[in-house]
C-alpha positions in Angstrom: 0.0 0.0 0.0 2.8 2.4 0.9 4.6 1.5 -2.3 1.5 2.3 -4.4 1.2 5.7 -2.6 4.8 6.5 -3.5 4.2 5.5 -7.2 1.1 7.8 -7.3 3.0 10.7 -5.7 5.9 10.3 -8.2 3.6 10.1 -11.2 1.8 13.2 -9.9 5.1 15.1 -9.5 6.1 14.0 -13.1 2.7 15.1 -14.4 3.0 18.5 -12.7 6.6 19.0 -14.1 5.4 18.1 -17.6 2.4 20.5 -17.3 4.7 23.4 -16.3 7.1 22.6 -19.1 4.5 22.7 -21.8 2.4 25.5 -20.3 2.9 27.9 -23.3 1.2 25.6 -25.7 -1.7 24.5 -23.5 -3.9 27.6 -23.8 -5.8 26.7 -26.9 -6.5 23.1 -25.6 -7.9 24.4 -22.3 -10.0 27.0 -24.1 -11.3 24.2 -26.3 -12.0 22.0 -23.3 -14.1 24.7 -21.6 -16.1 25.4 -24.8 -16.6 21.6 -25.3 -17.7 21.2 -21.7 -20.2 24.1 -22.1 -21.6 22.8 -25.4 -21.8 19.0 -24.6 -25.2 19.2 -22.7 -26.7 20.9 -25.7 -25.3 18.4 -28.1 -26.6 15.6 -25.9 -30.1 17.1 -25.9 -30.1 17.4 -29.7 -28.8 13.8 -30.0 -31.7 12.7 -27.7 -34.2 14.4 -30.1 -33.0 12.1 -33.0 -30.0 13.9 -34.5 -26.8 12.0 -35.1 -23.9 12.9 -32.9 -22.0 14.5 -35.7 -25.0 16.6 -36.8 -25.7 17.7 -33.2 -22.1 18.7 -32.7 -22.1 20.6 -35.9 -25.2 22.6 -34.8 -23.6 23.4 -31.4 -20.3 24.3 -33.1 -22.0 26.6 -35.5 -23.9 28.2 -32.7 -20.8 28.8 -30.6 -19.0 30.2 -33.7 -21.8 32.6 -34.4 -22.0 33.9 -30.9 -18.2 34.4 -30.6 -18.0 36.0 -34.1 -20.9 38.4 -33.4 -19.3 39.4 -30.1 -16.0 40.1 -31.8 -17.6 42.0 -34.7 -20.2 44.0 -32.8 -19.0 44.5 -29.2 -15.2 44.7 -29.4 -15.0 47.8 -31.6 -17.5 49.7 -29.4 -15.7 48.7 -26.3 -12.4 49.8 -27.8 -13.9 53.2 -28.7 -15.4 53.7 -25.2 -12.2 52.6 -23.6 -10.3 55.2 -25.6 -12.8 57.9 -24.7 -12.5 56.9 -21.1 -8.7 57.3 -21.2 -9.1 60.7 -22.8 -11.6 61.8 -20.1 -9.4 60.7 -17.2 -7.5 64.1 -16.9 -10.8 66.0 -16.8 -12.3 63.6 -14.2 -9.2 63.9 -12.0 -9.4 67.7 -12.3 -13.1 67.6 -11.2 -12.2 65.3 -8.3 -9.4 67.7 -7.3 -11.6 70.8 -7.5 -14.8 69.3 -6.0 -14.2 66.2 -4.0 -10.9 66.9 -2.4 -12.0 70.2 -0.7 -15.0 68.3 0.9 -12.6 65.6 2.1 -10.3 68.2 3.6 -13.2 70.0 5.3 -14.6 66.7 6.9 -11.3 64.9 7.7 -8.6 67.6 7.7 -6.6 65.6 5.2 -5.0 67.6 2.4 -4.9 65.4 -0.7 -4.5 68.2 -3.2 -0.8 67.8 -3.7 -1.1 64.0 -4.5 -4.0 64.6 -6.9 -2.1 67.4 -8.6 0.9 65.2 -9.2 -1.4 62.3 -10.4 -3.3 64.6 -12.8 -0.1 66.1 -14.2 1.5 62.7 -14.7 -1.6 61.5 -16.5 -1.8 64.6 -18.7 1.8 64.1 -19.7 1.5 60.5 -20.6 -2.2 59.7 -21.5 -1.6 60.2 -25.2 0.9 57.5 -25.2 -1.6 54.9 -24.0 -3.4 55.0 -27.3 -0.4 53.5 -29.1 0.0 50.5 -26.8 -1.9 48.2 -29.1 0.0 49.4 -32.1 3.3 48.9 -30.3 2.4 45.4 -29.2 1.3 44.5 -32.7 4.5 45.9 -34.1 6.6 43.9 -31.7 4.8 40.7 -32.4 5.1 41.3 -36.1 8.8 41.7 -35.9 9.0 38.1 -34.8 7.7 35.9 -37.5 7.7 32.8 -35.3 5.7 34.6 -32.5 3.1 35.8 -35.0 2.8 32.3 -36.6 2.5 30.7 -33.1 -0.2 33.2 -32.1 -2.2 32.6 -35.3 -1.7 28.8 -35.0 -3.0 28.8 -31.4 -6.1 30.7 -32.3 -6.7 28.5 -35.3 -6.4 25.4 -33.2 -9.2 26.4 -30.9 -12.2 25.7 -33.3 -10.6 22.5 -34.6 -9.9 21.0 -31.1 -13.3 22.2 -29.9 -15.1 20.3 -32.7 -13.3 17.0 -32.1 -13.6 17.2 -28.3 -17.4 17.8 -28.7 -17.6 15.0 -31.1 -15.9 12.5 -28.8 -16.7 13.9 -25.4 -18.9 11.1 -24.1 -16.5 8.5 -25.5 -13.5 10.1 -23.8 -15.3 10.2 -20.5 -16.2 6.6 -20.8 -12.7 5.6 -21.7 -11.2 7.5 -18.7 -13.7 5.8 -16.4 -12.9 2.5 -18.0 -9.1 2.7 -17.1 -9.7 3.6 -13.5 -8.8 0.9 -10.9 -12.0 -1.1 -10.2 -11.6 -0.7 -6.5 -11.4 3.1 -6.7 -13.8 3.6 -9.7 -17.1 4.1 -7.7 -15.5 6.7 -5.4 -13.7 8.6 -8.2 -16.9 8.5 -10.3 -18.9 9.9 -7.4 -16.4 12.7 -6.8 -16.3 13.4 -10.6 -20.1 13.7 -10.5 -19.9 16.2 -7.7 -17.2 18.2 -9.5 -19.5 18.2 -12.6 -22.3 19.6 -10.5 -20.2 22.4 -9.1 -18.7 23.2 -12.5 -22.2 23.1 -14.1 -23.5 25.6 -11.5 -20.5 27.8 -12.1 -19.4 27.5 -15.7 -22.8 26.8 -17.3 -25.0 28.7 -14.9 -23.0 31.5 -13.4 -21.4 32.5 -16.7 -24.8 32.8 -18.3 -26.0 34.9 -15.3 -22.9 37.2 -15.7 -23.6 37.6 -19.4 -27.3 38.4 -18.9 -26.5 40.9 -16.2 -23.8 42.5 -18.3 -26.3 42.9 -21.2 -29.0 44.3 -18.9 -26.6 46.8 -17.3 -25.1 47.8 -20.6 -28.5 48.4 -22.3 -30.0 50.2 -19.3 -27.0 52.5 -18.8 -26.9 53.3 -22.6 -30.6 54.1 -22.7 -30.4 56.6 -19.9 -27.5 58.3 -21.6 -24.6 57.3 -19.3 -21.2 57.6 -21.1 -19.2 54.4 -21.4 -22.5 52.5 -20.6 -21.5 49.4 -22.6 -18.1 49.3 -21.0 -19.3 49.8 -17.4 -22.2 47.4 -17.9 -20.2 44.5 -19.3 -17.4 44.9 -16.7 -20.1 44.9 -14.0 -21.5 41.7 -15.4 -18.1 40.1 -15.3 -17.5 41.3 -11.8 -20.8 39.5 -10.8 -18.8 36.3 -10.7 -18.4 37.3 -7.0 -21.9 38.0 -5.5 -22.7 41.7 -5.1 -19.2 42.8 -6.4 -20.7 43.6 -9.8 -23.4 45.8 -8.3 -21.1 47.7 -6.1 -18.5 48.3 -8.8 -21.2 49.2 -11.4 -23.1 51.6 -9.2 -20.0 53.4 -8.1 -18.5 53.7 -11.6 -21.8 54.5 -13.4 -22.8 56.9 -10.6 -19.6 58.8 -10.8 -19.7 59.0 -14.6 -23.3 60.1 -14.6 -22.9 62.7 -12.0 -19.7 64.0 -13.6 -21.4 64.0 -17.0 -24.5 66.0 -16.1 -24.7 66.8 -12.4 -28.3 65.8 -12.5 -29.7 63.7 -9.6 -32.2 62.0 -11.9 -29.4 60.2 -13.7 -28.2 58.8 -10.4 -31.7 57.6 -9.8 -31.7 56.0 -13.3 -28.4 54.3 -12.5 -29.8 52.9 -9.3 -33.0 51.8 -11.2 -30.9 49.9 -13.8 -28.9 48.0 -11.3 -31.9 47.4 -9.1 -33.8 45.9 -12.1 -30.7 43.7 -12.8 -30.7 42.4 -9.3 -34.5 41.8 -9.4 -34.1 39.7 -12.6 -31.2 37.8 -11.2 -32.9 36.9 -7.9 -36.4 36.1 -9.5 -35.5 34.6 -12.9 -31.8 33.9 -13.5 -30.7 32.3 -10.2 -33.7 29.9 -9.8 -33.7 28.9 -13.5 -30.0 28.6 -14.2 -28.5 27.7 -10.8 -31.3 26.4 -8.7 -30.1 24.7 -5.5 -26.8 23.6 -7.0 -23.7 24.2 -4.9 -21.4 26.9 -6.2 -17.9 28.0 -5.2 -17.5 30.3 -2.2 -16.7 33.9 -3.4 -13.4 33.9 -1.5 -12.5 30.6 -3.2 -13.3 32.2 -6.6 -11.1 35.3 -5.9 -8.2 33.3 -4.5 -8.2 30.6 -7.2 -8.3 33.1 -10.1 -5.5 35.2 -8.6 -3.4 32.2 -7.7 -3.9 30.5 -11.1 -2.9 33.7 -12.9 0.1 34.2 -10.8 1.4 30.6 -11.2 0.5 29.8 -14.8 -0.6 33.1 -16.5 -3.7 33.0 -18.7 -3.7 29.2 -18.7 -3.8 29.2 -14.9 -6.8 31.6 -15.0 -8.6 29.1 -17.3 -7.8 26.2 -15.0 -8.5 28.1 -11.8 -12.2 27.4 -11.3 -12.2 23.8 -12.5 -9.3 23.0 -10.2 -10.9 24.9 -7.3 -14.1 23.0 -7.8 -12.3 19.7 -7.7 -10.3 20.7 -4.6 -13.4 21.7 -2.8 -15.2 18.4 -3.7 -12.2 16.4 -2.5 -11.9 18.4 0.7 -15.6 17.9 1.4 -15.1 14.1 0.8 -12.1 14.0 3.2 -14.1 16.0 5.8 -16.9 13.5 5.6 -14.6 10.6 5.9 -12.9 12.2 8.9 -16.2 12.9 10.6 -17.2 9.2 10.2 -13.8 7.9 11.3 -12.8 6.5 14.7 -10.3 9.3 15.1 -13.1 11.9 15.2 -15.3 9.7 17.5 -12.4 8.7 19.8 -13.2 9.5 23.4 -10.6 11.1 25.7 -9.1 8.8 28.3 -10.9 8.6 31.5 -8.8 9.7 34.5 -8.9 7.3 37.4 -10.2 8.6 40.7 -7.5 9.8 42.9 -5.0 10.4 40.1 -3.3 13.8 40.2 
């Protein structure tokens, strides 16, 4: 038994070393795995309605391609323009903060922040024009290296190909992995994998759709009431909703500041509050019950820590792996906790001291 444990530990160490060694080429494969995982339930439903697996996968693949293409064509250019406008407006916003907010802070707290804001504003004014050339500079640097450009294009081209084949063979791959598991461990591992799938379903398939819906609601609402950068603020607030209430807090603060700086009218602040209030109403009444139900999700602190730790350790690939790994770790820890609570170690009674002993 001890020898088997050593073999498993050595194989795990070799696997980790191999993963770290090839990390630069893993990104398209993990993106494809996530897309295939998200699309597999739809393909299974279409297959259950009588479509062949290849035809069902083709429908799902075309649907994913259409959604991603429309997002890139319609949303990205608008976001780029609004981000550029926001960068251009930052000096004026800092000037308003310095002339309006800082005096109130000084009168209430006695802290004089004018010098720090003056230096910040001057630095931004001196350098903000250079920020617009960042994308062009990066593109020029990448273009100088033919291999880097070819590798980037190759990685992007791999994603749809790998996604299609993973979707096509997803059920077979799962069955083959389950078939090679040791028979003694197979029921336990299969049960843990089912719990992991439940958590990931609640998060990747449920929470991501909730985030997208909230981002669309916020973006459309802020744009309709005339808030500048409404699309940018709305979509970022939707992404921040991966942590409960963080998206609302960030969105209300950002949109409220922009709306008040833009017009100074209190009705726009009321409109911002109404937009986010409507989003929260839809989330609590419709989105959460329909998409998440009573499924167990990851704790917000676990989400924040796993994403930051994954990005720090493995870059973008680590960010992609963060939530699946965190879900599996949480399920394993829950399993070990239950085993411990049912063990003799947990139920062991303290020794009874004999009468008269010191």
